[in-house]
N, C-alpha and C positions, 0 to 999 in steps of 0.2 A: 557570149561572155557572161550575161546575166544568168543563163542556165548553169554554167560551170560554177559560178559563185554560189548559186542556190544549192547545187549538189554538194559542194564542199561544206557549206554551212550545215546541211542536213547530216552529212557523214560525221563532221566534227561533233555536232550535238549528240548524235547517236553514240559515238564513242565515249563521250563524257558520261552520258547516262548509264551506259553499260558498265563503265569502270566504277561509278558510284554504286550501282546496284550490286556489283561483285563485292565491293568493300562492305556493304551492309550485310550481305549474306555471310561473308567471312566473319564479321563481328558477331552475328547471331549464332553461327556455329561455334565460335569461341565461347560464348556464354553458355551454350548447352554442354559443351565438352568440359568446361571448368566447373560445372555444377548447375543444378536446375535453376532456371530463372523463370519459373512458371508460377502462376497464381498471383493473387493480389500482393502477397508479402514480398514478391520479387520486384515490385515496382520501385524504382529509385526516384525519390522526390524530396529534395533537401529544402524546398522553399515553403511547402504547405505545413499546416499544423500537424503534429504527430497523431496517428491513430492509437487506439487503446493498446495494441500490442507494442508499438514503438514507445509509448509512454512507459509501459511496464518494463521493457527492455532497458530503458535508460535509468531506471530506479534501482539503486543498490539495495533497497528494502524489499524488492519483489523477485529476487533471483530464483527462489524456489518455485514461485508461481510460473515464471517464464519457463523453467525447466519442465514443469508439469504440462504447460500448454504445448510445448514442443513434443513431449512424449505422447500426448493425446492427439497430436497432429491437428491442432485447432488454430494454428497460426494464420493460415489463409482465411479461414472462416471469420476470425475476429479482425482481420485486416480489411474485410469488405466494407461497403458503404454503411452498413448498419441501418438505423442507429441502434446502439447498444448501451445498456447500463451494466457495468461490470463491478461487482462487489469483490474487491481485490485484497485477499489476505496478505499480510506482511510475512516476512520470514519468521518473525517472532510468533506470529499466529500458528504457522506450521510447526514451530518448535514446541508448542503446547500439546500437540498430539502425542499419543503414546509412542514410545521409542520403536522405531522400525516401520511405522505406518507409512511415512512418505516414501521410504525406500521400497516398500512392498508395492505401493501404488504405481511406482515408476517402472515396474517390471512389465515386459510385454504381455504376459498372461493376465495382468490386471488392467489392461487398457480400457475395457468396457466400464469397469467401476470408476476408474480415473475420469473418463469422459463424462460419466453421469455426475460426478461430484463437481467437475469444472463447469458443466452446463447449468448446474444448480446455482452458480455464482453469476449467471448472465441473464439479463432480461432484454427483450426486443423493445426498443423505445428508449427515450431519454427521461429519466426520473431524477430531476435536480433535487438537491437536499432541501431547498426551501419549499418544494412541492410535496415532500414526503409527509405523511400524516400518521398520527398514532392510530394503530389498529388497521392500517392499510395492508392489503394483501396484493402481492405482485406475482404474476405468473413468470416462471423461469423457463429457459430453453429446454430443460429436461422434462418439462411437463408438470412439475411440482410448483408449489407456491411458497414464497417467503412472507413473513409478517414483519412489518415495521412497527416498532414501539418507540415512544418518546418518554424519557424519564428525566425530570429536572432539566429540560431543554436539550438533552443529548439523545441522538437517534441511535437505535439499536436494530439489528437484523436478527429475527428469531429470538429476541430477548437477551441474547448473549454477546453477539459481535457488535462492538461499538464502531460507528462510522467516525473515523478520526480526521478524514480529509476528503475533499471532493476535487477532482481534476478534470476539466473539460478536455475533450480530444476532438479530432476531425470527424470521427464517426460515433460519437456518443459522450459518455461521461464515466469516470471511474470513481467509485467510492472506496477509499482505502479503509479496510476493516481490521480489527485486532483479533479476529477469530476465524476459523475455518468453518464454513457451513456444510453440514452433512445432510443429504436428502433423507426424508422419512423412509423407513424401511417399507418395501413393497411386498 
C-alpha cells in the first residue's frame, strides 16, 4: 500500500511539473512570437528605480533623444548595469541644430555617425554634478573627451551646453543639457 501511494505521489508530482514546464515554454514562445524580449531592455521590472533609458523614455522633453537611441540600436547597451553618466540633450537642444540635421542622422545610412554622436554623450562611471570641476576632462564612450567648465556657479559641457538638471537612475546619472554635443572632427 505504501509503495502504491509513493508511486501515485511521484506520478502526480511529475504531471504537475510537466504541465507547469509546458506553460512556461508556451509563455516564452508567445513572448518571442509577439516581439523580441531579448536583451536588458526586455526585462520587466516595475519595482526598481528606472535605468537611464527608462528615465529618458518617461520624459516628454527627451523624445528626440529616445528616437535617436532607438535608431542607433543603443537601448540594450544603455539599459545594462553601467554605471553611466549620460549628458542628455532636450528636444529644444536638438531643435537648435540646422534644419534637417536630426532627420538626416536618423537615416539608416547615417547610423555610424549617429552612434558616434550619441556615444559622445555617454561616460562610463557616475559623475555627479557636485563632483564636476571647472576644467575637468571626461572620457566618453566614443573615445573622445568632453570638458566641464563652470561659469558663475553654472556647469557647462564643452563651454556651450548648460547642465540644467541631474537625475539619478539605477545604472548611473543623467545630466540634462540644453545643447547637443558634437564630437571633434577626426
